[in-house]
C-alpha positions in Angstrom: 77.4 -100.5 34.4 73.8 -99.5 33.7 72.6 -96.0 34.7 69.3 -94.4 34.7 68.2 -90.9 35.8 64.5 -91.6 35.4 61.8 -90.5 37.9 61.2 -93.1 40.6 58.6 -94.1 43.2 60.1 -96.4 45.8 58.2 -98.9 47.9 60.0 -99.6 51.2 58.9 -102.7 53.0 59.7 -103.0 56.7 58.8 -105.8 59.1 59.1 -104.0 62.5 59.3 -107.2 64.5 62.1 -108.8 62.3 63.9 -106.4 60.0 66.0 -109.2 58.5 62.8 -110.8 57.2 61.5 -107.6 55.6 62.3 -108.9 52.1 59.6 -111.5 52.5 56.9 -108.9 52.6 57.1 -108.5 48.8 55.1 -111.7 48.7 52.2 -110.0 50.5 50.8 -108.5 47.4 47.2 -108.6 48.6 48.1 -106.4 51.5 50.2 -103.9 49.6 48.2 -103.6 46.4 45.2 -101.7 47.9 47.5 -99.0 49.4 49.5 -98.7 46.2 46.3 -98.4 44.2 45.1 -95.6 46.6 48.4 -93.8 46.1 48.0 -94.0 42.3 44.3 -92.9 42.4 45.2 -89.9 44.5 48.5 -89.2 42.7 49.6 -85.6 42.3 52.9 -84.7 40.6 53.2 -81.7 42.8 53.8 -84.0 45.7 56.9 -85.5 44.2 60.3 -84.5 45.5 63.0 -83.1 43.3 66.3 -84.9 43.5 69.4 -83.4 42.0 72.6 -85.4 41.7 75.8 -85.8 39.6 77.0 -88.9 37.9 80.2 -88.9 35.9 80.6 -85.3 34.8 76.9 -84.6 34.3 74.2 -83.1 36.6 70.8 -84.7 36.7 67.4 -83.8 38.0 64.7 -86.4 38.7 61.4 -86.6 40.6 60.9 -89.2 43.3 58.5 -90.3 46.1 58.5 -93.2 48.6 55.8 -95.3 50.0 56.6 -97.0 53.3 54.8 -100.3 54.1 55.4 -101.3 57.7 54.2 -104.5 59.3 53.9 -105.0 63.0 52.7 -108.5 63.6 49.5 -108.8 61.6 49.0 -105.0 61.4 50.1 -103.3 58.3 50.2 -99.6 57.4 51.4 -97.7 54.4 52.4 -94.0 54.6 
C-alpha cells in the first residue's frame, strides 16, 4: 500500500442537481480553472488547516485546505 502524509489541497466537485454525475465536472476545466487560479493568487499558508493523524504506529501532521466547486444547472460557484 502506498502512503503519503504530504500537505494537500482538495478540490471537491458537486453537481447539486445530480450528485451521481458530479464526477463529470472534472471535464469542465474552463469553469474551474479561473477560481483555482484566484485561490492560488490569494493563497496564504496561514489559512491552511492543521490535520493530525496516526498511521501504523506513527503520528503525522499535515496542512490541508479544500475548494468546493458546486454546480446548480448552469450556475457554478467555488468557495
